[in-house]
VMD Tcl script that draws the C-alpha trace (Angstrom):
set ca {
  {61.65 -57.55 15.00}
  {59.23 -58.62 12.04}
  {61.36 -61.29 10.96}
  {61.09 -63.68 14.10}
  {57.63 -64.80 13.43}
  {56.19 -63.47 10.39}
  {54.76 -60.20 11.86}
  {53.50 -57.59 9.36}
  {55.88 -54.64 9.63}
  {55.19 -51.10 8.28}
  {58.07 -48.90 8.42}
  {56.52 -44.89 9.11}
  {59.25 -42.84 7.38}
  {57.41 -39.75 7.29}
  {55.70 -38.14 4.38}
  {58.68 -38.06 2.14}
  {58.36 -41.11 0.19}
  {61.66 -42.39 0.78}
  {63.82 -45.06 -0.92}
  {65.20 -48.11 0.88}
  {68.23 -49.37 -0.78}
  {70.49 -51.97 0.67}
  {73.55 -53.69 -0.14}
  {72.20 -56.74 -1.47}
  {69.88 -54.79 -4.15}
  {71.82 -56.61 -6.95}
  {72.16 -53.62 -9.43}
  {73.50 -50.62 -7.92}
  {73.17 -48.71 -11.58}
  {69.34 -49.74 -11.61}
  {68.88 -48.50 -8.12}
  {70.54 -45.11 -9.06}
  {68.52 -44.80 -12.10}
  {65.12 -45.38 -10.36}
  {66.00 -43.05 -7.50}
  {67.12 -40.55 -9.63}
  {63.95 -40.67 -11.95}
  {61.95 -40.84 -8.53}
  {63.08 -37.50 -7.48}
  {63.78 -35.90 -10.68}
  {60.60 -36.54 -12.81}
  {58.69 -33.58 -13.10}
  {61.14 -31.55 -11.64}
  {60.18 -33.39 -8.20}
  {56.57 -31.62 -8.15}
  {54.80 -35.02 -7.29}
  {53.17 -35.49 -4.15}
  {55.07 -38.80 -3.85}
  {58.33 -37.85 -4.78}
  {61.10 -39.85 -3.41}
  {62.76 -37.05 -2.04}
  {64.57 -38.94 0.81}
  {67.00 -42.09 0.32}
  {67.83 -44.37 3.15}
  {71.08 -46.18 2.21}
  {73.13 -48.91 3.79}
  {75.96 -47.70 4.76}
  {78.32 -50.34 2.88}
  {77.05 -49.02 -0.35}
  {76.57 -45.27 -0.05}
  {79.65 -44.02 -1.34}
  {79.22 -45.80 -4.69}
  {75.62 -45.43 -4.90}
  {76.23 -41.14 -4.25}
  {78.76 -41.33 -7.18}
  {76.24 -42.92 -9.37}
  {73.48 -40.37 -8.46}
  {75.96 -37.33 -8.86}
  {76.45 -38.54 -12.32}
  {72.45 -38.54 -12.94}
  {71.98 -35.09 -11.62}
  {74.99 -33.74 -13.81}
  {72.66 -35.49 -16.57}
  {69.43 -34.48 -15.60}
  {70.26 -30.59 -16.17}
  {67.30 -28.10 -16.47}
  {66.35 -27.44 -20.45}
  {63.68 -26.06 -22.52}
  {60.69 -27.64 -21.83}
  {59.35 -27.47 -25.68}
  {62.89 -29.42 -26.56}
  {62.16 -32.96 -26.86}
  {65.86 -33.37 -25.70}
  {65.25 -31.59 -22.40}
  {65.26 -33.88 -19.47}
  {63.81 -31.39 -16.61}
  {61.73 -28.22 -17.19}
  {61.05 -25.29 -15.30}
  {59.33 -25.21 -11.40}
  {55.88 -24.24 -12.02}
  {56.20 -20.70 -11.29}
  {58.86 -18.15 -9.91}
  {57.28 -18.11 -6.30}
  {57.80 -21.60 -5.98}
  {61.22 -21.82 -7.09}
  {61.86 -19.24 -4.62}
  {60.53 -21.57 -2.10}
  {62.40 -24.47 -3.45}
  {65.75 -22.43 -2.88}
  {64.91 -21.10 0.58}
  {64.97 -25.13 1.31}
  {68.24 -25.51 -0.38}
  {70.02 -22.50 1.22}
  {68.45 -23.95 4.79}
  {70.27 -27.33 3.53}
  {73.46 -25.57 2.90}
  {73.73 -24.68 6.38}
  {73.11 -28.33 7.92}
  {73.77 -30.56 5.38}
  {76.46 -31.38 2.92}
  {75.35 -30.30 -0.74}
  {76.88 -32.79 -3.21}
  {75.11 -31.92 -6.32}
  {72.86 -28.69 -7.97}
  {71.74 -26.28 -5.83}
  {71.43 -23.10 -7.96}
  {68.76 -21.37 -9.72}
  {69.28 -21.05 -13.30}
  {68.10 -19.78 -16.28}
  {67.34 -21.37 -19.67}
  {67.93 -19.09 -22.59}
  {67.84 -16.07 -20.18}
  {64.46 -17.07 -18.75}
  {62.39 -19.38 -16.50}
  {62.50 -20.49 -12.95}
  {64.92 -23.43 -13.14}
  {66.39 -25.17 -10.06}
  {69.15 -27.81 -10.53}
  {68.67 -31.33 -9.61}
  {70.04 -30.94 -6.10}
  {71.37 -33.70 -3.76}
  {72.34 -33.41 0.12}
  {74.25 -35.77 2.17}
  {74.39 -36.10 5.81}
  {71.08 -34.56 6.51}
  {70.00 -35.19 10.22}
  {66.55 -36.67 10.73}
  {65.04 -33.71 12.65}
  {66.58 -31.39 9.64}
  {64.00 -29.14 7.96}
  {65.02 -30.65 4.51}
  {64.74 -34.18 5.68}
}
mol new
graphics top color blue
foreach p $ca { graphics top sphere $p radius 0.5 }
foreach p [lrange $ca 0 end-1] q [lrange $ca 1 end] { graphics top cylinder $p $q radius 0.2 }
display resetview
């Protein structure tokens, strides 16, 4: 609607800081890298974490495959180990809250990657990088 006469258009997509990825993005690998960084950085515990991804249908499957690879490569580890790419949740209570959302998502959407609470060296509250697909706009995890 903004294309016809240079109207200023603002997308109101909720408070979940979505990434919009279109088929003409040019470099799907870079788009996947940036999308993964936008949500998995700091365990997703950032006010502006890009927790939603709105993707043009024609590239969805290819992008999803790349995102699943990046999630698998970003598993939680000891935060004192420089090789770790993801640390623990801020505390056990927060991890339990995140897992409530994950469990709700498993009932209403399709879990594609992650979704488990894990420990590192037998300790901690680590949540795997988690990706859902087919999430309805009104879903509590949306």
